[in-house]
VEXRO-786964 format. One record per atom (N, C-alpha, C, O): residue number from 1; atom name; x, y negated, z negated. Coordinates in steps of 0.02 Angstrom, whole numbers, m for minus. Example, Ala and Ser with C-alpha at 12.3 -4.5 7.8 and 13.67 -1.06 7.14 Angstrom:
// VEXRO-786964
num:1; atome:N; px:660; py:284; pz:m390
num:1; atome:CA; px:615; py:225; pz:m390
num:1; atome:C; px:660; py:165; pz:m390
num:1; atome:O; px:712; py:166; pz:m423
num:2; atome:N; px:642; py:112; pz:m354
num:2; atome:CA; px:684; py:53; pz:m357
num:2; atome:C; px:645; py:m2; pz:m394
num:2; atome:O; px:670; py:m57; pz:m402
END
This chain:
// VEXRO-786964
num:1; atome:N; px:3018; py:m5668; pz:m5295
num:1; atome:CA; px:3068; py:m5651; pz:m5245
num:1; atome:C; px:3137; py:m5653; pz:m5278
num:1; atome:O; px:3153; py:m5700; pz:m5315
num:2; atome:N; px:3177; py:m5602; pz:m5265
num:2; atome:CA; px:3243; py:m5598; pz:m5294
num:2; atome:C; px:3293; py:m5632; pz:m5248
num:2; atome:O; px:3296; py:m5617; pz:m5188
num:3; atome:N; px:3332; py:m5678; pz:m5275
num:3; atome:CA; px:3382; py:m5712; pz:m5235
num:3; atome:C; px:3445; py:m5669; pz:m5231
num:3; atome:O; px:3469; py:m5644; pz:m5281
num:4; atome:N; px:3471; py:m5660; pz:m5170
num:4; atome:CA; px:3529; py:m5618; pz:m5159
num:4; atome:C; px:3592; py:m5659; pz:m5175
num:4; atome:O; px:3602; py:m5713; pz:m5148
num:5; atome:N; px:3634; py:m5631; pz:m5217
num:5; atome:CA; px:3696; py:m5665; pz:m5235
num:5; atome:C; px:3744; py:m5662; pz:m5177
num:5; atome:O; px:3752; py:m5611; pz:m5144
num:6; atome:N; px:3775; py:m5718; pz:m5164
num:6; atome:CA; px:3823; py:m5723; pz:m5109
num:6; atome:C; px:3893; py:m5726; pz:m5138
num:6; atome:O; px:3906; py:m5763; pz:m5186
num:7; atome:N; px:3938; py:m5687; pz:m5110
num:7; atome:CA; px:4008; py:m5687; pz:m5133
num:7; atome:C; px:4044; py:m5748; pz:m5106
num:7; atome:O; px:4029; py:m5773; pz:m5052
num:8; atome:N; px:4092; py:m5772; pz:m5145
num:8; atome:CA; px:4138; py:m5823; pz:m5118
num:8; atome:C; px:4176; py:m5791; pz:m5061
num:8; atome:O; px:4193; py:m5732; pz:m5065
num:9; atome:N; px:4188; py:m5830; pz:m5010
num:9; atome:CA; px:4222; py:m5803; pz:m4951
num:9; atome:C; px:4276; py:m5851; pz:m4928
num:9; atome:O; px:4265; py:m5912; pz:m4923
num:10; atome:N; px:4335; py:m5824; pz:m4914
num:10; atome:CA; px:4391; py:m5864; pz:m4890
num:10; atome:C; px:4414; py:m5836; pz:m4823
num:10; atome:O; px:4422; py:m5776; pz:m4816
num:11; atome:N; px:4424; py:m5880; pz:m4775
num:11; atome:CA; px:4444; py:m5858; pz:m4708
num:11; atome:C; px:4519; py:m5865; pz:m4699
num:11; atome:O; px:4547; py:m5919; pz:m4703
num:12; atome:N; px:4552; py:m5808; pz:m4687
num:12; atome:CA; px:4625; py:m5808; pz:m4676
num:12; atome:C; px:4643; py:m5796; pz:m4603
num:12; atome:O; px:4702; py:m5784; pz:m4588
num:13; atome:N; px:4595; py:m5800; pz:m4559
num:13; atome:CA; px:4613; py:m5788; pz:m4489
num:13; atome:C; px:4590; py:m5841; pz:m4440
num:13; atome:O; px:4571; py:m5825; pz:m4384
num:14; atome:N; px:4591; py:m5905; pz:m4461
num:14; atome:CA; px:4575; py:m5956; pz:m4411
num:14; atome:C; px:4627; py:m5954; pz:m4356
num:14; atome:O; px:4684; py:m5934; pz:m4367
num:15; atome:N; px:4609; py:m5976; pz:m4298
num:15; atome:CA; px:4653; py:m5973; pz:m4240
num:15; atome:C; px:4724; py:m5997; pz:m4253
num:15; atome:O; px:4734; py:m6053; pz:m4277
num:16; atome:N; px:4772; py:m5956; pz:m4239
num:16; atome:CA; px:4842; py:m5976; pz:m4243
num:16; atome:C; px:4875; py:m5967; pz:m4310
num:16; atome:O; px:4935; py:m5981; pz:m4316
num:17; atome:N; px:4839; py:m5945; pz:m4362
num:17; atome:CA; px:4871; py:m5936; pz:m4427
num:17; atome:C; px:4920; py:m5877; pz:m4424
num:17; atome:O; px:4903; py:m5823; pz:m4399
num:18; atome:N; px:4980; py:m5889; pz:m4449
num:18; atome:CA; px:5031; py:m5836; pz:m4450
num:18; atome:C; px:5023; py:m5795; pz:m4514
num:18; atome:O; px:4991; py:m5816; pz:m4562
num:19; atome:N; px:5053; py:m5736; pz:m4514
num:19; atome:CA; px:5048; py:m5691; pz:m4571
num:19; atome:C; px:5076; py:m5724; pz:m4634
num:19; atome:O; px:5044; py:m5720; pz:m4687
num:20; atome:N; px:5134; py:m5757; pz:m4629
num:20; atome:CA; px:5163; py:m5788; pz:m4689
num:20; atome:C; px:5118; py:m5843; pz:m4717
num:20; atome:O; px:5114; py:m5852; pz:m4777
num:21; atome:N; px:5084; py:m5880; pz:m4673
num:21; atome:CA; px:5037; py:m5931; pz:m4696
num:21; atome:C; px:4976; py:m5900; pz:m4730
num:21; atome:O; px:4953; py:m5924; pz:m4782
num:22; atome:N; px:4952; py:m5845; pz:m4701
num:22; atome:CA; px:4894; py:m5810; pz:m4730
num:22; atome:C; px:4911; py:m5782; pz:m4799
num:22; atome:O; px:4871; py:m5786; pz:m4845
num:23; atome:N; px:4971; py:m5755; pz:m4806
num:23; atome:CA; px:4991; py:m5726; pz:m4871
num:23; atome:C; px:5001; py:m5781; pz:m4924
num:23; atome:O; px:4985; py:m5771; pz:m4982
num:24; atome:N; px:5028; py:m5838; pz:m4903
num:24; atome:CA; px:5036; py:m5894; pz:m4950
num:24; atome:C; px:4967; py:m5918; pz:m4973
num:24; atome:O; px:4957; py:m5933; pz:m5032
num:25; atome:N; px:4920; py:m5922; pz:m4927
num:25; atome:CA; px:4852; py:m5943; pz:m4944
num:25; atome:C; px:4819; py:m5891; pz:m4990
num:25; atome:O; px:4785; py:m5910; pz:m5037
num:26; atome:N; px:4829; py:m5827; pz:m4975
num:26; atome:CA; px:4801; py:m5774; pz:m5017
num:26; atome:C; px:4828; py:m5780; pz:m5089
num:26; atome:O; px:4790; py:m5773; pz:m5136
num:27; atome:N; px:4891; py:m5794; pz:m5096
num:27; atome:CA; px:4920; py:m5801; pz:m5163
num:27; atome:C; px:4887; py:m5858; pz:m5201
num:27; atome:O; px:4873; py:m5852; pz:m5260
num:28; atome:N; px:4876; py:m5914; pz:m5167
num:28; atome:CA; px:4842; py:m5971; pz:m5199
num:28; atome:C; px:4770; py:m5953; pz:m5218
num:28; atome:O; px:4746; py:m5972; pz:m5272
num:29; atome:N; px:4736; py:m5918; pz:m5174
num:29; atome:CA; px:4666; py:m5898; pz:m5187
num:29; atome:C; px:4662; py:m5852; pz:m5247
num:29; atome:O; px:4620; py:m5862; pz:m5291
num:30; atome:N; px:4706; py:m5802; pz:m5250
num:30; atome:CA; px:4706; py:m5755; pz:m5306
num:30; atome:C; px:4719; py:m5792; pz:m5371
num:30; atome:O; px:4686; py:m5779; pz:m5421
num:31; atome:N; px:4767; py:m5837; pz:m5371
num:31; atome:CA; px:4783; py:m5875; pz:m5431
num:31; atome:C; px:4723; py:m5917; pz:m5453
num:31; atome:O; px:4707; py:m5920; pz:m5512
num:32; atome:N; px:4691; py:m5949; pz:m5405
num:32; atome:CA; px:4632; py:m5991; pz:m5419
num:32; atome:C; px:4575; py:m5949; pz:m5447
num:32; atome:O; px:4544; py:m5969; pz:m5497
num:33; atome:N; px:4562; py:m5892; pz:m5418
num:33; atome:CA; px:4507; py:m5849; pz:m5440
num:33; atome:C; px:4522; py:m5818; pz:m5508
num:33; atome:O; px:4477; py:m5810; pz:m5549
num:34; atome:N; px:4584; py:m5801; pz:m5521
num:34; atome:CA; px:4603; py:m5775; pz:m5587
num:34; atome:C; px:4592; py:m5828; pz:m5641
num:34; atome:O; px:4569; py:m5812; pz:m5695
num:35; atome:N; px:4610; py:m5889; pz:m5625
num:35; atome:CA; px:4601; py:m5944; pz:m5673
num:35; atome:C; px:4527; py:m5956; pz:m5688
num:35; atome:O; px:4509; py:m5977; pz:m5743
num:36; atome:N; px:4484; py:m5943; pz:m5639
num:36; atome:CA; px:4412; py:m5954; pz:m5647
num:36; atome:C; px:4379; py:m5898; pz:m5687
num:36; atome:O; px:4322; py:m5907; pz:m5711
num:37; atome:N; px:4412; py:m5842; pz:m5694
num:37; atome:CA; px:4383; py:m5785; pz:m5731
num:37; atome:C; px:4369; py:m5726; pz:m5687
num:37; atome:O; px:4383; py:m5728; pz:m5627
num:38; atome:N; px:4342; py:m5674; pz:m5716
num:38; atome:CA; px:4329; py:m5613; pz:m5679
num:38; atome:C; px:4276; py:m5623; pz:m5626
num:38; atome:O; px:4228; py:m5661; pz:m5636
num:39; atome:N; px:4283; py:m5588; pz:m5571
num:39; atome:CA; px:4234; py:m5591; pz:m5518
num:39; atome:C; px:4259; py:m5556; pz:m5456
num:39; atome:O; px:4314; py:m5529; pz:m5454
num:40; atome:N; px:4218; py:m5558; pz:m5405
num:40; atome:CA; px:4234; py:m5527; pz:m5341
num:40; atome:C; px:4226; py:m5580; pz:m5287
num:40; atome:O; px:4181; py:m5621; pz:m5289
num:41; atome:N; px:4272; py:m5579; pz:m5240
num:41; atome:CA; px:4267; py:m5624; pz:m5183
num:41; atome:C; px:4289; py:m5587; pz:m5120
num:41; atome:O; px:4319; py:m5533; pz:m5124
num:42; atome:N; px:4274; py:m5616; pz:m5063
num:42; atome:CA; px:4290; py:m5585; pz:m4999
num:42; atome:C; px:4342; py:m5627; pz:m4963
num:42; atome:O; px:4341; py:m5689; pz:m4965
num:43; atome:N; px:4387; py:m5593; pz:m4929
num:43; atome:CA; px:4438; py:m5626; pz:m4888
num:43; atome:C; px:4427; py:m5602; pz:m4816
num:43; atome:O; px:4431; py:m5542; pz:m4803
num:44; atome:N; px:4413; py:m5648; pz:m4771
num:44; atome:CA; px:4403; py:m5631; pz:m4701
num:44; atome:C; px:4472; py:m5628; pz:m4668
num:44; atome:O; px:4507; py:m5678; pz:m4666
num:45; atome:N; px:4490; py:m5569; pz:m4643
num:45; atome:CA; px:4556; py:m5560; pz:m4613
num:45; atome:C; px:4552; py:m5550; pz:m4538
num:45; atome:O; px:4603; py:m5555; pz:m4504
num:46; atome:N; px:4494; py:m5536; pz:m4512
num:46; atome:CA; px:4489; py:m5513; pz:m4443
num:46; atome:C; px:4509; py:m5440; pz:m4443
num:46; atome:O; px:4538; py:m5415; pz:m4492
num:47; atome:N; px:4495; py:m5406; pz:m4389
num:47; atome:CA; px:4513; py:m5335; pz:m4388
num:47; atome:C; px:4559; py:m5319; pz:m4330
num:47; atome:O; px:4565; py:m5261; pz:m4309
num:48; atome:N; px:4592; py:m5369; pz:m4304
num:48; atome:CA; px:4641; py:m5357; pz:m4251
num:48; atome:C; px:4614; py:m5375; pz:m4183
num:48; atome:O; px:4554; py:m5380; pz:m4172
num:49; atome:N; px:4661; py:m5384; pz:m4139
num:49; atome:CA; px:4643; py:m5401; pz:m4070
num:49; atome:C; px:4624; py:m5338; pz:m4032
num:49; atome:O; px:4626; py:m5282; pz:m4059
num:50; atome:N; px:4607; py:m5346; pz:m3970
num:50; atome:CA; px:4590; py:m5288; pz:m3929
num:50; atome:C; px:4650; py:m5242; pz:m3919
num:50; atome:O; px:4643; py:m5185; pz:m3897
num:51; atome:N; px:4710; py:m5267; pz:m3934
num:51; atome:CA; px:4770; py:m5226; pz:m3929
num:51; atome:C; px:4779; py:m5180; pz:m3989
num:51; atome:O; px:4827; py:m5142; pz:m3991
num:52; atome:N; px:4732; py:m5183; pz:m4037
num:52; atome:CA; px:4734; py:m5138; pz:m4093
num:52; atome:C; px:4778; py:m5161; pz:m4150
num:52; atome:O; px:4791; py:m5123; pz:m4197
num:53; atome:N; px:4802; py:m5223; pz:m4148
num:53; atome:CA; px:4844; py:m5247; pz:m4202
num:53; atome:C; px:4801; py:m5286; pz:m4252
num:53; atome:O; px:4755; py:m5322; pz:m4233
num:54; atome:N; px:4818; py:m5278; pz:m4314
num:54; atome:CA; px:4782; py:m5314; pz:m4367
num:54; atome:C; px:4835; py:m5338; pz:m4416
num:54; atome:O; px:4836; py:m5318; pz:m4474
num:55; atome:N; px:4879; py:m5381; pz:m4393
num:55; atome:CA; px:4936; py:m5401; pz:m4432
num:55; atome:C; px:4917; py:m5435; pz:m4498
num:55; atome:O; px:4944; py:m5418; pz:m4550
num:56; atome:N; px:4870; py:m5482; pz:m4496
num:56; atome:CA; px:4849; py:m5516; pz:m4557
num:56; atome:C; px:4814; py:m5467; pz:m4604
num:56; atome:O; px:4828; py:m5466; pz:m4664
num:57; atome:N; px:4770; py:m5426; pz:m4577
num:57; atome:CA; px:4734; py:m5378; pz:m4620
num:57; atome:C; px:4783; py:m5330; pz:m4652
num:57; atome:O; px:4779; py:m5318; pz:m4713
num:58; atome:N; px:4829; py:m5302; pz:m4613
num:58; atome:CA; px:4878; py:m5255; pz:m4641
num:58; atome:C; px:4920; py:m5288; pz:m4695
num:58; atome:O; px:4934; py:m5257; pz:m4747
num:59; atome:N; px:4940; py:m5350; pz:m4684
num:59; atome:CA; px:4981; py:m5386; pz:m4733
num:59; atome:C; px:4940; py:m5400; pz:m4797
num:59; atome:O; px:4967; py:m5396; pz:m4852
num:60; atome:N; px:4877; py:m5418; pz:m4790
num:60; atome:CA; px:4834; py:m5432; pz:m4847
num:60; atome:C; px:4823; py:m5368; pz:m4888
num:60; atome:O; px:4826; py:m5370; pz:m4949
num:61; atome:N; px:4811; py:m5312; pz:m4855
num:61; atome:CA; px:4802; py:m5249; pz:m4891
num:61; atome:C; px:4866; py:m5230; pz:m4929
num:61; atome:O; px:4862; py:m5207; pz:m4986
num:62; atome:N; px:4923; py:m5239; pz:m4898
num:62; atome:CA; px:4987; py:m5224; pz:m4932
num:62; atome:C; px:4997; py:m5271; pz:m4991
num:62; atome:O; px:5019; py:m5249; pz:m5045
num:63; atome:N; px:4982; py:m5335; pz:m4982
num:63; atome:CA; px:4988; py:m5383; pz:m5037
num:63; atome:C; px:4941; py:m5366; pz:m5094
num:63; atome:O; px:4959; py:m5370; pz:m5153
num:64; atome:N; px:4880; py:m5346; pz:m5077
num:64; atome:CA; px:4832; py:m5327; pz:m5129
num:64; atome:C; px:4855; py:m5266; pz:m5168
num:64; atome:O; px:4845; py:m5262; pz:m5228
num:65; atome:N; px:4885; py:m5218; pz:m5134
num:65; atome:CA; px:4912; py:m5160; pz:m5169
num:65; atome:C; px:4965; py:m5181; pz:m5219
num:65; atome:O; px:4967; py:m5155; pz:m5274
num:66; atome:N; px:5007; py:m5228; pz:m5199
num:66; atome:CA; px:5059; py:m5253; pz:m5245
num:66; atome:C; px:5028; py:m5294; pz:m5301
num:66; atome:O; px:5049; py:m5287; pz:m5359
num:67; atome:N; px:4978; py:m5336; pz:m5287
num:67; atome:CA; px:4944; py:m5374; pz:m5339
num:67; atome:C; px:4911; py:m5327; pz:m5390
num:67; atome:O; px:4913; py:m5340; pz:m5450
num:68; atome:N; px:4882; py:m5273; pz:m5365
num:68; atome:CA; px:4850; py:m5225; pz:m5410
num:68; atome:C; px:4903; py:m5190; pz:m5453
num:68; atome:O; px:4894; py:m5182; pz:m5513
num:69; atome:N; px:4959; py:m5171; pz:m5423
num:69; atome:CA; px:5013; py:m5139; pz:m5460
num:69; atome:C; px:5038; py:m5184; pz:m5516
num:69; atome:O; px:5054; py:m5161; pz:m5571
num:70; atome:N; px:5042; py:m5249; pz:m5501
num:70; atome:CA; px:5065; py:m5299; pz:m5550
num:70; atome:C; px:5010; py:m5323; pz:m5597
num:70; atome:O; px:5023; py:m5363; pz:m5642
num:71; atome:N; px:4949; py:m5298; pz:m5586
num:71; atome:CA; px:4890; py:m5316; pz:m5625
num:71; atome:C; px:4870; py:m5389; pz:m5618
num:71; atome:O; px:4843; py:m5420; pz:m5665
num:72; atome:N; px:4882; py:m5416; pz:m5559
num:72; atome:CA; px:4858; py:m5484; pz:m5543
num:72; atome:C; px:4785; py:m5481; pz:m5521
num:72; atome:O; px:4747; py:m5529; pz:m5527
num:73; atome:N; px:4765; py:m5423; pz:m5495
num:73; atome:CA; px:4695; py:m5410; pz:m5476
num:73; atome:C; px:4676; py:m5343; pz:m5505
num:73; atome:O; px:4720; py:m5301; pz:m5520
num:74; atome:N; px:4611; py:m5332; pz:m5513
num:74; atome:CA; px:4588; py:m5267; pz:m5539
num:74; atome:C; px:4579; py:m5216; pz:m5484
num:74; atome:O; px:4581; py:m5156; pz:m5496
num:75; atome:N; px:4568; py:m5240; pz:m5423
num:75; atome:CA; px:4559; py:m5194; pz:m5368
num:75; atome:C; px:4543; py:m5230; pz:m5304
num:75; atome:O; px:4530; py:m5290; pz:m5303
num:76; atome:N; px:4543; py:m5192; pz:m5249
num:76; atome:CA; px:4526; py:m5219; pz:m5184
num:76; atome:C; px:4495; py:m5164; pz:m5142
num:76; atome:O; px:4505; py:m5105; pz:m5155
num:77; atome:N; px:4457; py:m5184; pz:m5091
num:77; atome:CA; px:4421; py:m5137; pz:m5048
num:77; atome:C; px:4420; py:m5163; pz:m4977
num:77; atome:O; px:4396; py:m5217; pz:m4964
num:78; atome:N; px:4447; py:m5123; pz:m4932
num:78; atome:CA; px:4442; py:m5138; pz:m4860
num:78; atome:C; px:4368; py:m5135; pz:m4842
num:78; atome:O; px:4334; py:m5085; pz:m4857
num:79; atome:N; px:4342; py:m5187; pz:m4811
num:79; atome:CA; px:4272; py:m5190; pz:m4793
num:79; atome:C; px:4247; py:m5132; pz:m4751
num:79; atome:O; px:4187; py:m5119; pz:m4750
num:80; atome:N; px:4293; py:m5098; pz:m4716
num:80; atome:CA; px:4275; py:m5039; pz:m4677
num:80; atome:C; px:4244; py:m4985; pz:m4721
num:80; atome:O; px:4201; py:m4948; pz:m4698
num:81; atome:N; px:4266; py:m4981; pz:m4784
num:81; atome:CA; px:4242; py:m4929; pz:m4830
num:81; atome:C; px:4185; py:m4952; pz:m4876
num:81; atome:O; px:4163; py:m4913; pz:m4918
num:82; atome:N; px:4162; py:m5013; pz:m4869
num:82; atome:CA; px:4111; py:m5040; pz:m4915
num:82; atome:C; px:4047; py:m4999; pz:m4913
num:82; atome:O; px:4013; py:m4994; pz:m4964
num:83; atome:N; px:4029; py:m4972; pz:m4857
num:83; atome:CA; px:3967; py:m4933; pz:m4851
num:83; atome:C; px:3975; py:m4860; pz:m4868
num:83; atome:O; px:3925; py:m4824; pz:m4872
num:84; atome:N; px:4036; py:m4837; pz:m4877
num:84; atome:CA; px:4048; py:m4766; pz:m4891
num:84; atome:C; px:4061; py:m4758; pz:m4966
num:84; atome:O; px:4118; py:m4755; pz:m4988
num:85; atome:N; px:4007; py:m4754; pz:m5004
num:85; atome:CA; px:4014; py:m4754; pz:m5076
num:85; atome:C; px:4048; py:m4692; pz:m5104
num:85; atome:O; px:4064; py:m4689; pz:m5163
num:86; atome:N; px:4061; py:m4643; pz:m5062
num:86; atome:CA; px:4095; py:m4582; pz:m5084
num:86; atome:C; px:4168; py:m4580; pz:m5062
num:86; atome:O; px:4203; py:m4531; pz:m5075
num:87; atome:N; px:4191; py:m4633; pz:m5029
num:87; atome:CA; px:4261; py:m4635; pz:m5008
num:87; atome:C; px:4305; py:m4649; pz:m5069
num:87; atome:O; px:4283; py:m4680; pz:m5117
num:88; atome:N; px:4366; py:m4626; pz:m5066
num:88; atome:CA; px:4414; py:m4639; pz:m5120
num:88; atome:C; px:4422; py:m4714; pz:m5131
num:88; atome:O; px:4426; py:m4737; pz:m5188
num:89; atome:N; px:4424; py:m4752; pz:m5076
num:89; atome:CA; px:4433; py:m4825; pz:m5081
num:89; atome:C; px:4375; py:m4857; pz:m5118
num:89; atome:O; px:4386; py:m4899; pz:m5162
num:90; atome:N; px:4314; py:m4839; pz:m5100
num:90; atome:CA; px:4256; py:m4868; pz:m5134
num:90; atome:C; px:4252; py:m4847; pz:m5207
num:90; atome:O; px:4236; py:m4887; pz:m5251
num:91; atome:N; px:4266; py:m4784; pz:m5220
num:91; atome:CA; px:4263; py:m4759; pz:m5289
num:91; atome:C; px:4316; py:m4792; pz:m5333
num:91; atome:O; px:4307; py:m4797; pz:m5394
num:92; atome:N; px:4371; py:m4813; pz:m5303
num:92; atome:CA; px:4425; py:m4845; pz:m5340
num:92; atome:C; px:4413; py:m4920; pz:m5352
num:92; atome:O; px:4447; py:m4951; pz:m5393
num:93; atome:N; px:4364; py:m4948; pz:m5316
num:93; atome:CA; px:4350; py:m5020; pz:m5323
num:93; atome:C; px:4310; py:m5032; pz:m5386
num:93; atome:O; px:4255; py:m5004; pz:m5393
num:94; atome:N; px:4335; py:m5072; pz:m5433
num:94; atome:CA; px:4302; py:m5079; pz:m5498
num:94; atome:C; px:4234; py:m5113; pz:m5497
num:94; atome:O; px:4195; py:m5104; pz:m5544
num:95; atome:N; px:4218; py:m5151; pz:m5446
num:95; atome:CA; px:4155; py:m5189; pz:m5445
num:95; atome:C; px:4114; py:m5176; pz:m5383
num:95; atome:O; px:4085; py:m5222; pz:m5354
num:96; atome:N; px:4110; py:m5113; pz:m5362
num:96; atome:CA; px:4070; py:m5096; pz:m5303
num:96; atome:C; px:3998; py:m5118; pz:m5312
num:96; atome:O; px:3966; py:m5139; pz:m5264
num:97; atome:N; px:3973; py:m5113; pz:m5373
num:97; atome:CA; px:3904; py:m5134; pz:m5388
num:97; atome:C; px:3893; py:m5208; pz:m5376
num:97; atome:O; px:3836; py:m5230; pz:m5366
num:98; atome:N; px:3946; py:m5248; pz:m5376
num:98; atome:CA; px:3940; py:m5321; pz:m5367
num:98; atome:C; px:3934; py:m5342; pz:m5294
num:98; atome:O; px:3917; py:m5399; pz:m5280
num:99; atome:N; px:3947; py:m5295; pz:m5248
num:99; atome:CA; px:3942; py:m5313; pz:m5177
num:99; atome:C; px:3869; py:m5318; pz:m5158
num:99; atome:O; px:3829; py:m5275; pz:m5175
num:100; atome:N; px:3851; py:m5371; pz:m5122
num:100; atome:CA; px:3781; py:m5377; pz:m5100
num:100; atome:C; px:3762; py:m5318; pz:m5055
num:100; atome:O; px:3805; py:m5290; pz:m5020
num:101; atome:N; px:3699; py:m5298; pz:m5056
num:101; atome:CA; px:3677; py:m5240; pz:m5017
num:101; atome:C; px:3695; py:m5244; pz:m4942
num:101; atome:O; px:3711; py:m5193; pz:m4912
num:102; atome:N; px:3693; py:m5304; pz:m4913
num:102; atome:CA; px:3708; py:m5309; pz:m4841
num:102; atome:C; px:3781; py:m5290; pz:m4827
num:102; atome:O; px:3796; py:m5267; pz:m4772
num:103; atome:N; px:3825; py:m5299; pz:m4876
num:103; atome:CA; px:3895; py:m5279; pz:m4866
num:103; atome:C; px:3903; py:m5204; pz:m4865
num:103; atome:O; px:3948; py:m5177; pz:m4833
num:104; atome:N; px:3858; py:m5170; pz:m4901
num:104; atome:CA; px:3861; py:m5097; pz:m4902
num:104; atome:C; px:3825; py:m5066; pz:m4842
num:104; atome:O; px:3844; py:m5013; pz:m4817
num:105; atome:N; px:3773; py:m5101; pz:m4818
num:105; atome:CA; px:3736; py:m5075; pz:m4760
num:105; atome:C; px:3774; py:m5085; pz:m4695
num:105; atome:O; px:3768; py:m5045; pz:m4649
num:106; atome:N; px:3812; py:m5139; pz:m4691
num:106; atome:CA; px:3847; py:m5156; pz:m4630
num:106; atome:C; px:3921; py:m5167; pz:m4645
num:106; atome:O; px:3944; py:m5224; pz:m4649
num:107; atome:N; px:3959; py:m5112; pz:m4652
num:107; atome:CA; px:4030; py:m5119; pz:m4667
num:107; atome:C; px:4065; py:m5162; pz:m4615
num:107; atome:O; px:4048; py:m5160; pz:m4556
num:108; atome:N; px:4114; py:m5202; pz:m4637
num:108; atome:CA; px:4148; py:m5249; pz:m4593
num:108; atome:C; px:4223; py:m5238; pz:m4600
num:108; atome:O; px:4252; py:m5256; pz:m4652
num:109; atome:N; px:4255; py:m5210; pz:m4549
num:109; atome:CA; px:4328; py:m5198; pz:m4554
num:109; atome:C; px:4369; py:m5262; pz:m4554
num:109; atome:O; px:4430; py:m5259; pz:m4563
num:110; atome:N; px:4338; py:m5319; pz:m4544
num:110; atome:CA; px:4375; py:m5383; pz:m4543
num:110; atome:C; px:4373; py:m5420; pz:m4609
num:110; atome:O; px:4388; py:m5479; pz:m4612
num:111; atome:N; px:4353; py:m5384; pz:m4663
num:111; atome:CA; px:4346; py:m5414; pz:m4729
num:111; atome:C; px:4382; py:m5371; pz:m4781
num:111; atome:O; px:4382; py:m5309; pz:m4775
num:112; atome:N; px:4411; py:m5402; pz:m4831
num:112; atome:CA; px:4438; py:m5367; pz:m4888
num:112; atome:C; px:4405; py:m5397; pz:m4950
num:112; atome:O; px:4405; py:m5458; pz:m4959
num:113; atome:N; px:4377; py:m5354; pz:m4993
num:113; atome:CA; px:4346; py:m5376; pz:m5055
num:113; atome:C; px:4398; py:m5370; pz:m5110
num:113; atome:O; px:4433; py:m5319; pz:m5113
num:114; atome:N; px:4402; py:m5420; pz:m5154
num:114; atome:CA; px:4452; py:m5421; pz:m5207
num:114; atome:C; px:4417; py:m5435; pz:m5273
num:114; atome:O; px:4376; py:m5480; pz:m5279
num:115; atome:N; px:4435; py:m5395; pz:m5324
num:115; atome:CA; px:4408; py:m5404; pz:m5391
num:115; atome:C; px:4464; py:m5429; pz:m5436
num:115; atome:O; px:4517; py:m5398; pz:m5440
num:116; atome:N; px:4452; py:m5486; pz:m5469
num:116; atome:CA; px:4502; py:m5514; pz:m5515
num:116; atome:C; px:4478; py:m5506; pz:m5587
num:116; atome:O; px:4513; py:m5526; pz:m5634
END
């Protein structure tokens, strides 16, 4: 029997967390993961309230774009696109092969995958 590898997962959307708190935590997580070496991890952002807002997710995606530009991370992928292997987002993610199959079968818009 083949054991399925589980990604490290960090939750940035516990009740009441503000965007600035989530971004400060993301910065610490990225630094920690970079120090540990190359790999992929997941950040749970939530995908917004019923009002259609996704403040933490939008802020995390913007921060990841900046981290990638500065070469602090190798790439990131909005979980919404994890199952669409032909999307520009998935094709641009350097470690798509490292995502467990269930992440590809059941895309999750409340997650961002980050490769360091």
